[in-house]
Structures are given as C-alpha cells and as structure tokens.
C-alpha positions in Angstrom: -41.0 -35.9 -79.0 -42.2 -32.4 -78.3 -45.9 -31.9 -78.0 -47.3 -28.7 -79.5 -49.9 -27.7 -76.9 -49.4 -25.5 -73.9 -52.7 -25.1 -72.0 -53.0 -21.9 -70.1 -55.5 -20.8 -67.5 -58.1 -18.2 -68.5 -57.9 -14.8 -66.9 -60.8 -12.6 -67.4 -59.8 -9.0 -66.8 -60.8 -5.4 -67.6 -59.7 -1.9 -66.9 -61.5 1.1 -65.5 -60.5 4.3 -63.6 -61.1 5.5 -60.0 -62.2 2.2 -58.5 -60.8 -0.8 -56.5 -60.7 -4.3 -57.9 -58.9 -7.5 -57.1 -55.4 -7.6 -58.6 -54.4 -10.1 -61.2 -51.3 -10.3 -63.4 -51.4 -9.4 -67.0 -49.0 -8.5 -69.8 -48.5 -4.8 -70.1 -49.4 -4.0 -73.7 -47.4 -0.7 -73.7 -44.1 -2.4 -74.0 -42.0 0.8 -74.3 -41.3 0.3 -70.6 -39.3 -2.8 -71.6 -36.6 -0.5 -73.1 -34.4 1.3 -70.6 -31.7 3.8 -71.3 -28.3 2.9 -69.9 -25.5 5.2 -69.1 -23.0 5.1 -72.0 -19.2 5.5 -71.7 -19.2 7.5 -74.9 -20.9 10.6 -76.4 -20.1 9.5 -80.0 -22.7 8.1 -82.3 -22.9 4.3 -82.1 -23.2 2.7 -85.5 -23.0 -1.0 -84.9 -23.6 -3.5 -82.0 -22.6 -7.2 -82.0 -23.6 -9.6 -79.2 -22.4 -13.1 -78.6 -25.4 -15.5 -78.3 -23.2 -18.2 -76.7 -22.2 -15.9 -73.8 -24.6 -13.1 -72.6 -21.7 -11.2 -71.1 -19.8 -10.6 -74.3 -20.6 -7.8 -76.8 -19.0 -5.0 -78.8 -20.1 -1.7 -80.2 -18.4 0.8 -82.6 -19.1 4.3 -83.8 -17.9 7.7 -84.7 -14.3 9.0 -84.4 -12.9 5.5 -83.7 -15.2 4.7 -80.8 -15.0 1.1 -79.6 -17.0 -0.2 -76.6 -16.8 -3.6 -75.0 -19.6 -5.3 -73.0 -18.8 -7.7 -70.2 -22.0 -7.1 -68.2 -21.5 -3.3 -68.4 -20.2 -1.2 -71.3 -16.7 0.1 -71.2 -14.8 2.2 -73.6 -11.7 0.6 -75.3 -8.8 2.7 -76.7 -8.6 1.8 -80.4 -5.8 2.4 -83.0 -7.7 4.8 -85.3 -9.9 7.9 -85.0 -11.8 7.2 -88.2 -15.5 6.6 -88.1 -16.2 2.9 -87.5 -19.3 1.4 -89.1 -19.5 -2.3 -88.2 -18.2 -4.9 -85.8 -18.6 -8.7 -85.9 -17.2 -11.8 -84.3 -17.6 -15.4 -84.9 -19.6 -16.5 -81.8 -17.6 -18.1 -79.0 -14.2 -17.1 -80.4 -11.8 -14.2 -80.6 -12.2 -14.0 -84.3 -13.4 -10.5 -84.8 -13.3 -7.6 -87.3 -14.2 -3.9 -87.4 -14.6 -1.9 -90.6 -15.1 1.8 -91.3 -14.4 4.9 -93.4 -11.3 5.3 -95.5 -10.9 1.5 -96.0 -10.4 1.0 -92.3 -10.2 -2.6 -91.3 -9.3 -3.7 -87.7 -8.6 -7.3 -86.6 -8.9 -8.5 -83.0 -5.7 -10.2 -82.0 -4.6 -11.3 -78.6 -6.9 -8.9 -76.8 -6.1 -5.8 -78.9 -7.4 -4.3 -82.1 -4.8 -3.8 -84.9 -5.1 -2.3 -88.4 -5.1 -4.5 -91.5 -4.4 -3.4 -95.0 -7.3 -4.2 -97.5 -7.2 -4.0 -101.3 -9.6 -0.9 -101.6 -9.7 2.8 -100.9 -13.5 2.7 -100.4 -15.4 3.2 -97.2 -16.4 -0.1 -95.6 -19.9 -0.1 -94.1 -20.5 -3.6 -92.9 -18.7 -6.8 -92.0 -20.0 -10.3 -91.4 -18.3 -13.6 -90.3 -20.3 -16.7 -91.3 -17.7 -19.2 -90.0 -14.2 -19.2 -88.5 -11.6 -17.8 -90.9 -14.2 -16.6 -93.4 -15.5 -13.0 -93.5 -17.2 -10.6 -95.9 -17.2 -6.8 -96.0 -19.1 -4.3 -98.2 -18.8 -0.6 -98.8 -19.0 2.3 -101.3 -18.7 2.0 -105.1 -20.1 -1.6 -104.9 -17.1 -2.8 -102.9 -17.2 -6.4 -101.7 -14.2 -7.9 -99.9 -13.7 -11.6 -98.8 -11.4 -12.8 -96.1 -10.1 -16.3 -96.8 -8.3 -16.9 -93.5 -5.1 -15.2 -94.6 -5.9 -12.2 -96.8 -8.7 -9.9 -97.8 -9.4 -10.0 -101.6 -11.7 -8.1 -103.9 -14.8 -9.8 -105.1 -16.8 -8.7 -108.1 -20.2 -7.3 -107.1 -21.4 -6.2 -110.6 -22.6 -2.9 -109.2 -21.3 0.5 -108.4 -24.0 1.3 -105.8 -23.1 2.0 -102.2 -23.5 -1.1 -100.1 -24.5 -0.5 -96.5 -25.0 -4.0 -95.0 -24.2 -7.7 -95.5 -25.6 -10.8 -93.9 -24.6 -14.5 -94.2 -26.8 -17.0 -92.3 -24.2 -19.7 -93.4 -21.1 -19.8 -95.5 -23.0 -20.7 -98.7 -25.7 -18.0 -98.7 -25.3 -14.2 -98.3 -27.0 -10.9 -99.1 -25.9 -7.3 -99.4 -28.1 -4.2 -99.6 -27.6 -0.6 -100.4 -28.6 2.5 -102.4 -31.6 2.7 -104.7 -33.0 -0.5 -103.4 -29.9 -2.5 -104.4 -30.0 -6.2 -103.2 -27.3 -8.7 -104.1 -27.4 -12.4 -103.3 -24.3 -14.6 -102.9 -24.7 -18.3 -104.0 -22.4 -20.8 -105.6 -19.5 -18.5 -105.6 -21.0 -15.5 -107.3 -23.0 -12.3 -106.4 -26.1 -11.6 -108.5 -28.7 -8.9 -108.3 -32.2 -9.5 -106.9 -35.2 -7.3 -107.5 -36.2 -5.6 -104.2 -39.2 -3.8 -105.7 -38.1 -0.5 -104.1 -35.8 2.4 -105.0 -35.3 3.6 -101.4 -31.9 3.2 -99.8 -31.7 -0.1 -97.8 -29.7 0.4 -94.7 -29.6 -3.0 -93.1 -30.1 -6.7 -93.9 -30.4 -9.7 -91.6 -31.1 -13.4 -92.4 -31.8 -16.1 -89.8 -31.4 -18.9 -92.4 -31.3 -19.2 -96.1 -35.1 -18.7 -96.5 -35.9 -16.1 -93.9 -34.4 -12.6 -94.3 -35.4 -8.9 -93.8 -34.1 -5.6 -95.0 -35.0 -2.2 -93.7 -34.4 1.2 -95.2 -35.6 4.8 -95.7 -39.2 6.0 -95.4 -40.1 3.0 -93.2 -39.2 0.4 -95.9 -39.2 -3.2 -94.7 -38.9 -6.2 -97.1 -39.0 -9.9 -96.4 -37.1 -12.5 -98.4 -37.9 -16.2 -98.8 -34.5 -16.8 -100.3 -35.4 -15.8 -103.8 -38.1 -13.2 -103.8 -38.5 -9.9 -101.8 -42.0 -9.0 -100.5 -42.9 -5.6 -98.9 -44.1 -5.6 -95.3 -45.9 -2.6 -93.9 -43.9 -1.0 -91.1 -46.7 1.6 -90.3 -43.9 4.1 -90.0 -42.3 6.7 -92.3 -39.0 7.2 -90.5 -35.7 6.2 -92.0 -34.9 2.7 -90.6 -31.3 2.1 -89.8 -31.0 -1.5 -88.5 -33.0 -4.7 -88.5 -32.4 -7.8 -86.4 -34.2 -11.1 -85.9 -33.5 -13.6 -83.2 -35.5 -16.3 -85.0 -37.9 -16.6 -87.9 -40.8 -14.9 -86.0 -39.3 -12.4 -83.6 -37.4 -9.3 -84.8 -36.9 -5.6 -84.4 -36.2 -2.6 -86.7 -34.9 0.7 -85.4 -34.4 4.1 -86.9 -34.7 7.9 -86.8 -36.7 9.9 -84.2 -36.5 7.1 -81.6 -38.3 4.5 -83.8 -38.4 1.0 -82.5 -40.6 -1.6 -84.3 -41.2 -5.2 -83.3 -42.3 -8.0 -85.6 -43.8 -11.5 -85.5 -42.2 -12.2 -88.9 -45.2 -10.9 -90.8 -46.5 -7.7 -89.3 -44.8 -4.8 -87.5 -45.9 -2.7 -84.5 -44.4 0.3 -82.8 -42.8 -0.8 -79.6 -41.4 2.6 -78.4 -41.7 6.1 -79.9 -41.1 8.3 -76.9 -37.5 8.9 -77.7 -36.3 11.9 -79.7 -32.8 10.8 -80.9 -32.0 8.6 -83.8 -31.4 4.9 -83.1 -28.7 3.6 -85.4 -28.2 -0.1 -84.6 -29.6 -3.0 -82.7 -28.7 -6.6 -81.8 -30.1 -9.2 -79.4 -28.8 -12.1 -77.3 -32.3 -13.6 -77.5 -35.9 -12.5 -77.7 -35.7 -11.2 -74.1 -32.3 -9.4 -74.0 -31.2 -6.9 -76.6 -29.4 -3.6 -77.1 -29.7 -0.5 -79.3 -27.1 2.1 -80.0 -27.9 5.6 -81.2 -26.8 9.2 -81.7 -24.5 10.8 -79.1 -23.6 7.5 -77.6 -27.1 6.5 -76.5 -27.5 2.9 -75.3 -30.9 1.2 -74.7 -31.4 -2.2 -73.1 -34.4 -4.4 -73.7 -35.7 -7.0 -71.2 -38.9 -8.4 -72.7 -39.9 -11.4 -70.6 -40.0 -12.5 -67.0 -37.8 -15.4 -68.0 -34.8 -14.2 -70.0 -32.4 -16.8 -71.4 -28.8 -17.3 -70.0 -26.1 -18.6 -72.3 -25.1 -22.2 -71.4 -22.5 -22.9 -74.0 -23.9 -26.3 -74.7 -26.7 -27.8 -76.8 -27.1 -30.8 -74.6 -30.3 -31.4 -72.8 -30.0 -30.2 -69.2 -31.9 -32.4 -66.8 -31.6 -30.8 -63.3 -30.5 -27.7 -61.6 -29.4 -26.9 -58.0 -28.7 -23.4 -56.8 -26.8 -22.8 -53.5 -27.3 -19.1 -53.9 -27.9 -16.4 -56.5 -24.2 -16.6 -57.4 -23.4 -20.2 -57.0 -25.2 -23.0 -58.8 -25.0 -26.2 -60.9 -26.8 -27.8 -63.7 -26.3 -31.3 -65.2 -27.5 -33.1 -68.3 -26.8 -35.4 -71.1 -23.4 -36.7 -72.0 -22.0 -36.0 -68.5 -22.6 -32.3 -68.9 -21.9 -30.3 -65.8 -22.1 -26.5 -65.7 -21.3 -24.2 -62.8 -22.8 -20.7 -62.3 -20.7 -17.9 -60.7 -23.4 -15.2 -60.6 -22.8 -13.9 -64.1 -22.1 -16.8 -66.5 -22.2 -20.6 -66.8 -19.0 -22.6 -67.4 -18.4 -26.2 -68.2 -16.9 -28.4 -65.5 -15.3 -31.8 -66.2 -17.6 -34.5 -64.7 -15.3 -37.4 -65.6 -18.2 -39.3 -67.3 -20.0 -39.3 -70.6 -23.1 -41.0 -69.1 -26.2 -38.8 -68.9 -26.7 -37.1 -65.6 -30.3 -36.8 -64.4 -30.3 -35.4 -60.9 -28.2 -33.1 -58.6 -28.3 -32.4 -54.9 -26.1 -30.3 -52.6 -26.2 -30.1 -48.8 -23.7 -27.2 -48.9 -21.0 -25.8 -51.2 -18.6 -28.6 -50.5 -20.9 -31.6 -50.5 -22.7 -32.3 -53.8 -24.0 -35.4 -55.6 -25.1 -36.2 -59.2 -26.8 -39.4 -60.4 -27.2 -40.7 -63.9 -27.1 -43.4 -66.5 -25.7 -46.9 -65.9 -25.6 -46.5 -62.1 -23.5 -43.4 -62.2 -23.0 -41.5 -59.0 -20.6 -38.6 -58.7 -19.5 -36.9 -55.5 -18.3 -33.3 -55.2 -15.9 -32.2 -52.5 -15.8 -28.5 -53.2 -13.1 -28.8 -55.8 -13.6 -31.8 -58.0 -16.2 -34.4 -59.0 -15.3 -38.0 -58.5 -17.1 -41.2 -59.4 -18.2 -43.5 -56.5 -19.5 -47.0 -56.7 -23.3 -47.3 -56.6 -23.3 -51.1 -56.8 -25.8 -51.1 -59.7 -25.8 -50.6 -63.4 -29.4 -49.3 -64.0 -30.1 -45.7 -64.7 -30.5 -43.6 -61.6 -33.0 -40.7 -62.1 -33.0 -39.0 -58.7 -30.8 -38.3 -55.8 -31.6 -36.6 -52.5 -29.7 -35.9 -49.2 -30.9 -34.8 -45.8 -27.3 -34.2 -44.6 -23.8 -34.9 -46.0 -23.8 -38.5 -44.6 -27.4 -39.6 -45.3 -29.0 -39.7 -48.7 -30.9 -41.8 -51.2 -30.9 -42.4 -55.0 -33.6 -44.0 -57.1 -34.0 -45.3 -60.7 -34.9 -48.2 -62.9 -36.2 -51.6 -61.8 -37.5 -50.3 -58.6 -34.0 -49.4 -57.4 -33.7 -47.3 -54.3 -30.2 -46.9 -52.8 -29.3 -45.5 -49.4 -26.0 -43.8 -48.5 -24.7 -44.1 -44.9 -21.7 -41.8 -45.1 -19.4 -44.3 -46.8 -21.2 -46.8 -49.0 -24.4 -47.1 -51.1 -26.7 -50.1 -50.3 -30.0 -51.3 -51.8 -33.2 -50.3 -50.0 -36.0 -50.9 -52.5 -39.6 -51.1 -51.5 -40.1 -54.3 -53.6 -41.5 -52.8 -56.8 -40.1 -53.2 -60.2 -41.4 -49.8 -61.5 -38.9 -47.2 -62.5 -38.6 -44.4 -59.9 -38.2 -41.0 -61.4 -38.0 -38.9 -58.2 -37.5 -39.1 -54.5 -38.0 -36.4 -51.9 -37.1 -36.2 -48.2 -38.0 -33.8 -45.5 -35.8 -35.5 -43.0 -34.4 -39.0 -42.1 -37.9 -40.4 -41.3 -40.1 -38.7 -43.9 -39.5 -39.6 -47.5 -41.4 -40.3 -50.8 -40.7 -41.9 -54.1 -42.7 -41.8 -57.3 -42.3 -43.1 -60.8 -43.7 -44.9 -63.9 -46.7 -46.6 -62.4 -48.1 -43.4 -60.8 -48.0 -44.8 -57.3 -46.3 -42.9 -54.5 -44.3 -44.8 -51.9 -43.8 -43.3 -48.4 -40.8 -43.9 -46.2 -41.1 -43.8 -42.4 -37.5 -44.2 -41.4 -37.4 -47.9 -41.8 -39.9 -49.1 -44.3 -41.5 -48.1 -47.6 -45.2 -48.4 -48.1 -47.6 -47.6 -51.0 -49.9 -44.6 -50.4 -53.6 -44.9 -51.4 -55.4 -42.8 -54.0 -52.5 -41.7 -56.3 -52.4 -42.0 -60.1 -52.2 -44.3 -63.0 -50.1 -41.9 -65.0 -46.3 -41.7 -64.7 -45.1 -39.1 -62.1 -41.9 -37.3 -62.8 -41.3 -35.0 -59.7 -42.3 -34.7 -56.1 -42.3 -31.9 -53.6 -43.5 -31.7 -49.9 -43.6 -28.5 -47.9 -44.3 -30.4 -44.7 -45.4 -33.9 -43.7 -48.9 -33.3 -44.8 -48.8 -31.0 -47.9 -47.2 -32.4 -51.0 -47.3 -32.2 -54.8 -46.6 -34.7 -57.6 -46.4 -33.7 -61.3 -46.1 -35.9 -64.3 -47.3 -37.2 -67.6 -49.9 -35.4 -69.8 -50.5 -32.6 -67.3 -51.0 -34.8 -64.3 -50.8 -32.9 -61.0 -51.7 -34.3 -57.6 -51.9 -32.6 -54.2 -51.7 -34.3 -50.8 -53.5 -32.9 -47.8 -55.3 -34.2 -44.7 -57.7 -36.1 -47.0 -55.0 -37.8 -49.0 -54.0 -37.4 -52.7 -56.3 -35.4 -54.9 -56.1 -34.6 -58.6 -55.6 -30.9 -59.5 -56.5 -29.7 -63.0 -54.3 -27.1 -64.7 -55.9 -27.6 -68.0 -52.6 -28.7 -69.4 -51.9 -31.8 -71.5 -48.1 -31.4 -71.7 -45.7 -33.4 -69.6 -45.0 -31.6 -66.3 -41.3 -32.4 -65.6 -40.2 -30.3 -62.7 -41.7 -28.8 -59.5 -40.2 -26.6 -56.8 -41.7 -24.9 -53.8 -39.9 -22.2 -51.8 -42.5 -22.3 -49.1 -46.1 -23.5 -48.7 -47.5 -20.7 -50.9 -44.9 -20.0 -53.6 -44.2 -22.8 -56.1 -43.4 -23.4 -59.7 -44.0 -26.2 -62.2 -42.2 -26.5 -65.6 -42.9 -28.8 -68.5 -42.8 -29.5 -72.2 -43.1 -26.7 -74.8 -41.8 -24.0 -72.4 -44.7 -24.5 -70.0 -44.4 -22.7 -66.6 -47.1 -22.6 -63.9 -46.7 -20.5 -60.7 -48.5 -21.0 -57.4 -49.4 -18.3 -55.0 -52.1 -17.6 -52.4 -54.8 -17.6 -55.2 -53.7 -20.9 -56.7 -52.0 -21.9 -59.9 -51.6 -19.7 -63.0 -49.5 -19.9 -66.1 -46.5 -17.8 -66.9 -44.9 -16.9 -70.2 -41.4 -18.5 -70.5 -40.4 -17.0 -73.9 -39.4 -20.5 -75.2 -41.0 -23.5 -76.8 -38.2 -25.9 -75.6 -39.1 -28.6 -73.1 -38.2 -27.5 -69.6 -36.9 -30.2 -67.3 -36.2 -28.7 -63.9 -36.7 -25.5 -61.9 -35.1 -24.0 -58.8 -35.6 -20.8 -56.8 -33.3 -19.3 -54.2 -36.1 -17.0 -53.0 -39.6 -16.1 -54.2 -38.1 -13.8 -56.9 -34.9 -15.4 -58.2 -35.2 -18.6 -60.1 -33.8 -20.7 -62.9 -35.2 -23.4 -65.2 -33.3 -25.7 -67.6 -34.2 -27.9 -70.5 -33.6 -29.1 -74.0 -30.8 -27.8 -76.3 -28.8 -26.4 -73.4 -31.6 -23.9 -72.5 -31.2 -22.0 -69.2 -33.7 -19.3 -68.4 -33.8 -17.2 -65.3 -36.0 -14.7 -63.5 -35.4 -11.9 -60.9 -39.1 -11.1 -60.4 -40.7 -14.5 -59.9 -41.3 -14.8 -63.7 -43.8 -12.0 -64.0 -44.0 -10.2 -67.4 -44.5 -6.5 -67.7 -46.5 -4.5 -65.2 -49.4 -5.2 -62.9 -52.7 -3.5 -63.1 -56.2 -3.9 -61.8 -58.9 -5.4 -64.1 -62.5 -6.3 -63.4 -64.8 -8.5 -65.4 -67.1 -6.6 -67.8 -69.1 -9.5 -69.1 -67.3 -10.8 -72.1 -66.3 -14.5 -72.5 -64.2 -16.4 -75.1 -64.3 -20.0 -76.3 -63.1 -22.5 -77.2 -59.9 -22.3 -75.1 -57.5 -23.6 -76.3 -58.5 -22.2 -79.8 -57.4 -23.8 -83.1 -58.9 -22.0 -86.1 -61.5 -19.6 -84.6 -62.2 -17.8 -81.3 -65.7 -16.8 -80.2 -66.1 -13.6 -78.3 -69.5 -13.4 -76.6 -71.6 -11.4 -74.1 -75.1 -11.9 -72.8 -75.8 -8.2 -72.9 -73.0 -5.9 -74.1 -75.3 -3.0 -74.7 -75.6 -1.0 -77.9 -72.0 0.2 -78.2 -69.0 0.3 -80.6 -66.5 -2.4 -79.9 -62.9 -2.9 -80.8 -61.5 -6.4 -80.6 -57.7 -7.0 -80.8 -55.5 -10.1 -80.4 -52.3 -9.3 -78.5 -49.4 -11.8 -78.4 -47.2 -12.5 -75.3 -44.8 -9.7 -76.2 -47.6 -7.0 -76.2 -47.9 -6.8 -80.0 -51.3 -6.4 -81.6 -51.5 -9.2 -84.3 -55.2 -9.0 -85.2 -57.9 -6.4 -84.8 -61.6 -5.8 -85.7 -64.1 -3.0 -85.2 -67.8 -3.8 -84.8 -71.0 -2.7 -83.0 -72.9 -4.6 -80.4 -76.7 -4.7 -80.4 -77.0 -6.3 -77.0 -76.4 -10.0 -77.2 -73.0 -10.3 -78.8 -71.3 -13.3 -80.6 -68.3 -12.7 -82.9 -66.3 -15.5 -84.6 -62.7 -14.4 -85.1 -60.4 -16.3 -87.4 -57.2 -17.0 -85.5 -55.9 -19.8 -87.8 -53.0 -17.6 -89.0 -51.6 -17.2 -85.5 -48.5 -19.2 -84.4 -49.2 -21.6 -81.4 -48.7 -19.9 -78.1 -50.3 -17.6 -75.5 -52.4 -14.6 -76.6 -54.8 -12.0 -75.1 -58.1 -11.1 -76.5 -58.6 -7.3 -75.9 -62.2 -6.1 -76.0 -62.5 -2.3 -75.9 -65.9 -1.0 -74.9 -65.9 2.7 -74.4 -63.6 3.5 -71.5 -63.4 -0.1 -70.4 -60.9 -2.7 -71.7 -61.3 -6.4 -70.9 -58.5 -8.8 -71.5 -59.0 -12.5 -71.8 -56.1 -14.9 -72.0 -56.2 -17.9 -74.4 -54.0 -20.5 -75.9 -53.7 -20.9 -79.7 -52.9 -24.5 -80.6 -51.6 -26.0 -83.9 -54.2 -26.8 -86.5 -54.9 -30.2 -87.9 
C-alpha cells in the first residue's frame, strides 16, 4: 500500500546581488526557461498537436494549407493528399487508428502508413476530432455539426444546436463534451447530446477532460471554466488574451495557451503565467506527461517543454517494474511483474519475451552478451546476447536479488535465507544459516560480498564464509551498495538508511518515513536513493538532499551510467530518466536572511518566523515544485515575526515558502502531507 508522506530536507536560502554565497540547488521560479523553441519543418500555422502517451517518440501535428507533421524524436513534414486547412488530428494511443479533419468537410484516415481522404455526410468545416476507443471517433464543426464514426462509416448525429463547434473531448466512450461559439457547451451521455450552461457568452475554443468528472474549457478574453461532470465553474486565468487550447495530463496539472505568446499553467484550481515573452500566437498544445509537452503556433512555430529533472519515458506496460540495469545510455534493461522484460535502444523501450510469467525482481549484466534475471518461484533466466533462457536454480522460493562479479561467478538470494552461488555451469546452495528472507546482495569482487534482508542484519562474505556484521538494524533492509571495502550503504523500511565506515554501521537520518527501495552510487561521492511516493534523494559532497521526481508512484530501482544520465523504475510501468543528475530548473546563490518555517512536514498550517525581521513590508508566497505560486500574503513585520499560514488546501508534495523582504528573497523548502 502506498504511503502518502515524502519527507524532504529543509533548504534555507535567499537571494541578494553583488555578493558571494555558498551554492545550493533550488527550483527556478521563472519557468519560462522550461519552454524552448524548436526548429520547425513548416512555416504554416499549426492548429493541432496529438502525442502518444504510450510512446514518447510518436506525435502528429496539422495546420494551414494541408500541413501534416510527424514526430519520431524530431518533427518531419509529411506530404498529404489535400491543401485545405487542417484543424485537428487524433489517434487512438498505441495504434495506427488515426484521423485528421479540416475545412470543406475534409476528413483523412491513416491507413497503412499513408493519409487518404474519406467522404463524410456533411459540407461543413470540421474543427475537431476525438477517438475515445478503437473504431469509435467523433468530429465536430460549423453549423452545429457532429459526426460519429462507428468503425465502418461516418454518420450525422443530432446536436440540437446551430452554433459553431470548435472542440470535442471524450475521456471514455460513454462521456463526451463539445464547445463552441457564444459559450456553447454540449454533453454526450446515454446516447444523446444535451446543452449545459457554461455561464459565459465568449467563444470557447478548446475542451479537455481527464475523466468524467474533471474537465476544462478555454476561450476568448482569457476565459477558463472547470467542469465536475455536470456544472461549469469559472476559474480566473489572470489573462485577457484569447485562449486557443487547453490540455491536462492529470486532474491537477494542465496548461492553456493562446494569443500573444500566452502560456498558462494550472494546479487544477488556479492559473499562473508560465511564459509571456513570445510575440506570436500559440494555437495548440499537448503533453506526453507533466514534464514533456509541445505547443504549435502561427507561422509553424514549435515549442518544447521539459519541466522536471526526471521526465517520464513510455514503457508500454502498466506492470510494476522492479529493477533496471543500464549497460550504456543507449542499451539497457528493466524487469518486473508477470515476467516483464523491456529493452532500451537509446530512444524507446520495447517488450522482450522472457519465457516466464513469474515476477522478475532483479537484473544483472557483466557485459552486453551476459545477463541474468532472478524472480518468483526460483526463476533464473540467462541472456546470451540474443535470447533469454530459463536455467535451473534448484529451488522454488522467490529469488529477490542476483549479482555477478564476472560471467562465470555470481550469487542469487531470496526467501528462507536462500543464497545460491553460480560457478559457471550450475547453481548450488551457499546460505549463511539464517531463515530470514534476503532482499539484496552486493559484491565488489570474489572475496567481498554482503547480503541484507527482512531482519535488518547484514551478512558479510569473505570468499568462503558468511558472518553477521555487528550494529546494523531491526528494520527490513531492501538494498545495499558499497563503493569500496569500507564505505557502504543500506536502505530499507520506513526511511531506514545505514552507512558503514571505519567505525561500523551507523544510522543516517533523511527525515523520511517512506520505504527506501533502491540505491545506486556511481562513485564515492555521487549516489541516489529512490523510494515510495516518488521519493528521490541525491548524495554529493555536501551530503544527502531530496529531488523532485514529478511522480507519486512508488519507485523500486535506480541506475546511472554516469553522474548525469540516470533512470528509475517503479509501479504502473513507470520509467523516469534524467540527463542532468535529476536537477530541476536553474542554480542560483542564496544566503540565509533569518526566516524559519515549522512544522516541517506541514499538515494544515505553516509558521513563518524570525527573531528580528526589522520593520519592513513582507510578501509571503507558496510555490509548488513546478514554480507556480499557489498561495500569497502581504504583511508588515514589526521586528519579532510569527505568521501562521493556512496550507490545508494544498495537495501533498514538495513546496517552497518564498519570503520577500525588500531586495532579498528567502526560499525555504517544506513538505505538505495529507491531513487527518
């Protein structure tokens, strides 16, 4: 069961000019730098973008004068069959079931790698198309036109309106919405379209629902409305530009874009400007996930968003992934439940037949042609560079860990105190006499090894015998790592972290109470720990500090090929990666200017205090991990300062308390936990 607390270390930081301070990492609150303009293969307006959430290298865009662009890691122009303006493109994720619609009743179908025209029963312009499931599609357009595709033909559907309809969204096959001129909103349910009161007369350009009770529409004069399935509620955009497109990746993270370079980001309730330094109109947006998205605009403009140090990679599975091993930045493997094996080629992950349906818990490679996987019911698989084959382990217990020092010498460990040794041809028992389940083993070489598990004790191997080390833990330990024969780490249950040095094993406090499931060190200085609820800690010369992962999924394992390029895997097929060591935003220098916050973690309130702040005006803001201001307050200090801020409305996660005092700005990191 997932826990709902991620404890993060406190960073007390502030900003000033023309001085030198010690450097620490902080989220850059001006997130416009997260959007970068990318060279476009077209100079025509781009009206629609669709991205495949199951494969981050697949996307399409369409626009003026028959423009069709295809994304496979880069954008390329595709020759299409028409020169008519194209207004919308959509595919059913993970398939070749795709449609494009446009002016003059244009409808194109993707078939065997090419786009072909399809006749539809209307002469109206078609502005939007949506595919809620395979062989089911909807399109809307001028004069209240609504068309339905039933797997064979397009048919007219009664809309009960003559208004222009600009956008349609179906979160599932049973629930749909269409929006258009004069604040028109239509809802589809139980086979019919009925009008809903939007509360506005402004044209509504775009609608997007993440499920049947969470939807947004955006329109002219900065209009943004939220829908709970039945009622529409206005949300303040803080902007008066005409908004052209809205997109949410989940129920709390979304964007709206529009004229004059407008880009707004939302936490589901409030909206903040993310970028306004652009002069051209932004006409459409779509996202792979909360850290990877695209915008299209006038004259073929393309913008790419990378919003976290750990963007997600598409895995193509919803199985829990238990371990990962990377041979290089372009060659890696991950394994998980149900015999899942995925291989990475530098751009995407693809499923590989493991030959088993047993859960796979651990992977190890000595080189590209010698790999091993261990799993449930005594499963051991061997990789020869081409295929995976089962080999006999001689046991039927679950094997949770496997480690090799060379292709002919390795160990596996698991339930009932099982430790097996491989001699190049067979596996034989070599247990240290304990019945405790072993969750991990680690070897530096043939005579230096360690095993840890449920009882919190760590056993050491000297080349012939296993012995229990003194001064370990009573909590289960899930992962081990040694950088040399003296320096080692063990991570486990409820935030347990141990470090071994010349004095033995000593407890290290990260302030975390989540399970720490994976640990990896690239060298004696650079290391990472991952755990439940998306927890990531990074170790450098200054010690341990938390990182923002961009997910609440439990993370099970982490692997780095160097100090910058790393991957982590976890529940629901999650794979996240980093090319900068996991850092978010930019680095700046911040000193401490006297403010403190408590309690940390915070539940319903946060106290901001200072022993002597002086007699000055203060601005206090709460900023989330994406750089959005979610709460703010202005007050005056009379010297001793204590302010109780209500944070009960915030979603659980990492935040920064920003205290502005004249020309100085102090930022203090804190964790918001779930209320009771």
